[in-house]
N, C-alpha and C positions, 0 to 999 in steps of 0.2 A: 856662072856657076855661084860666082860671090853674091851677085844680086840676088839670086833666090834666094842664097842664105840668109841675107841680110832681111829678105821679105818674112821668110818663116820665123825669123828671129824676133822680128817686130810683131808678126801675127801671135808669137807664142807669148809675149811679153802684154801684148794689148787684150788676149783673151784671159790671162793670169789676173790682170788688172780688174777686168769687169767682174769676173768671178768672186777677187776679194770685196768688191763694195757693194755686191748683190744686194739686196735686202730680202725678206720673206715675198717667195713667188706665188705661192701656194698657200691654201686654207688660212687665207689672211683673216685677220677679227673684222668686225663692223666697223667702219670709218666713225672716228669721234663727229659729233656735231660741228658744222662749220660755223661757229660763232666766234666772237673776238675773246681772248682769255686774258684777266687782269693780272699781272704781274704781282705775284705775291698778295694778291687780294687788290679791292681799289683803294688804295692806300696813299697817305702824304705823310712823310717822317718828320712834320712840322705841325703836325695838326694830333687830335687825339685817336686817329686811325691809320696808326704806322704799319710798315710791313708785315707780312704774316701774322698779323695779329686777329683775333676774333671780332673786332669792329672793322677792320679792313675785310674779311669774308662777308661780313654781313652786308656791307656795303655793295660788296660785288653782285651777292646773290640778290639783293633787292632790287639792283639796275638789270638783271638778265646777262650778267657776262658768264661766261665761263671763267675759272679759276686756277692758275698755277701756283703751286705751293712747292715748298721744301721739308723733307723730313731727315730726322737724325738720331740717334739713338744718345740717352741720357747715360750716367754709370750707372744708373739701378737698371737699365734697360727699359726704360720707357721712350714711346715714339713721340718724340715733340715735332712741332713744325717751326723751324728756325732754318736761316740761311747758312750764314758764316759758320764755320767750324768754330771760330772764337767769339767770344763776347764782346772785344773791346769797342765794335762800332756801335752796336745796337743798344749795348747796356753800360756801358764805359767802365766794365768790369774784365780783369785782366784773368786769362785761363780761358779753356776749351769746354764748349759742351759736354762732351765725353768727360769731364773731371768733375761734374756736380749732379747730383741725384735730381730729380724733378720738383723736389721740396725746395731744395736750395735755390733752384732756377726760378721760382715763384717768388722768390724776394726781391727780384731784379727787374725795374720798371723798362719797358721798351722805349726808349728815347724820351725818356721822363714822364710818361704818361701814365695812366690806371690801367695800361694792357701788360700782360704777362705772356710769355711764351707759352702758348698752347698744345696741350696734348693733342695731337692726332685725332683719337677717338673724339673730342670736342668739337673738333672743326667738323667731323662728317656730321656728327650729331646736328650742328647749327645748319649746316649747306642742305641736308636732308633730301639730296637728290636733285633741289630746284634747279642746279644748274651743273655743268659738267666740269670735272675735274683733271687737271695733269698733274701728276704726283710726281717731281722729281726727287729722287732717292740719292742722297748724299753720302759717298761710300768712300773709305779709307783704305782698310786692309782686311777685313772679314764681311761675311755677307748674312750675317745676323740680322742688319738691319731689313733686309731683303724678306727673311721668314717672319720678323716681325711685323712689318707692314702688312704683308700678306695676309697673316692672320687677322687682322683687324678689317683690310678691305673686303674679305671673303664674306663678312657679313653685311655689306653696305650695300644698296639697293640701286644706287645711283649708279650715272654713267664716270666711267673713269679711264684712264690709261695712266702707264710709268714711263719716265723716262731718266736718263741718266747721262754725266760724262762719262762714267766707270764702265767699260765695256762688261766687266765681270758680273754687273748686277744685270745688264741683258742678259748674258749667258745664265744666268741663275734662272730668270724667268723662263728662256727658250726651254730648260730641262725642267724646269719644277711646274710651271703655270703657262703652257705654251698656248693657252686660249686668251692670257691677257693681252691686249694691245701695248707695245712696247717702242720705245724712241730712242735713236741716240743723238745725244746732244755733241754739237762740236763747234768748231771755229777756227780761224786763223790765229793760231797759236803764236807764231812768230812774230806776226805785226803787231797782234793787238797786246801781246804778253811778255813777247821779247825771249820766247823758249828756244832753247838750241837743242836740249835732249830730243834723238831721233825717235822716241814714242810720240812727241808731240807732232812730229811730221806723219807718224803713222795714224794718229787720231784725226789730225787735220783733215786727210784725204781718206778718212772710214774705210782702212785696210782692215779694220777687225771684224766689219760685216760678215763675213763668210762664217765667222765664227758665232755671232750673235742673232743675224738675220733679222733686225730690227724693221718694224711695221710703218715708221715715219722716222723722217730725220729732222730734228731741230737743229737750226744753224744761226749763228749771229748774223742778223738781219744787214750789219756793215759789208758781210761778204757774199754779196748777192750772186755774185757770178762763179762762186766756187766750184770747181769742177766735177767733183765728185757728188757733190750735193745734185747738182744740177742734172748729170747723169743717171742718177738714181730717180730723179724726179720723171725726166723726161725719156729714159729707155726703158724702166722697169716700173713706169707709174706709181712710185712710192713720194707718198705725200711729204710736203716740204713745210715746216715750221717755222717761223722768222721770230726769234728774241734778242733783245727786246726794244719793241717799235717805241719811239718816245718824242713823236711829232705827225700831224695828218700830213705834213710834209713826205717825212720817212716813211710813212704807209704808203703813201701813192706810189712812191719809187719803188718800193718792194713787191708793189703786187703781182706782175710780170713773172716774178722768180719763185714765189712761195704759195703756198694754198691755204695756211692758218696764220694766225698773228697773235702773237703775246704782247701786250702794250703796258705802258705805264706813263703815267704824268698828263694825259687829257683822255678825252672820253670818243672813241670811236662813234660815228652816228652815221653809218649806212644802213641799217636793217639787220646785223648779225648780232647786236645787243641790243637791248632796252635803252632807247634815248632818254626817256624819262626820269628823272629822280637821280642822274647819274652826275654827281659831284666827287672832285677829287680832294678838294681841305673839307 
């Protein structure tokens, strides 16, 4: 009797776990094009084409690579393309993006170049559907960024998807724009970020998927064997996206564990992106 109870308990726990991590299983959107995606554009922060700049996006589009980029809101509600919440690293300016208007941000060079933090609208105008986009939505506490981002994207005729570390962003898209391909970003927070908050265990193991039902999982490429990510991929046939691959050798190690690849610092050259004209610096 005790063995039977233990077996039933294990079955119940396993079933609950699989239910929690399962992605969207029906009415999935069309898959993204299987090309390589340049992380924050085809950038080099020591050159005149730094990350998330119009110059870096121009280079990626010219080389035929897809583009991964980041969006967040300014103080005056403009959607801009920038990764960090604060400006210390890229502009050597104290303060957060949300504390400045767009006109104020225009005064700050990115890594001392002529490039400035661009409006999302201007990035879309530059790319103009030439290559697919992965749009990472940076969100702290409210979902106004989702609404404003989608208001811009609804007029865009190119191929794109959205992704976020914040499950609330995916939940907003599931509720308001279910036709849009959405992806859950995650990583081994304990090993890489030394996070001990229980919420980061929940995020690491994708236990919020039952609320958001993502269409793909974008996972740190250093965690190739992550259990929940691999179960989503193999059991539920949910595409897995590797971020951020930084060398040809790392790319080869990741191939058996991921379906799509976001790269930086080198040019992948095996047919998933144009080889001609690809330069980092």
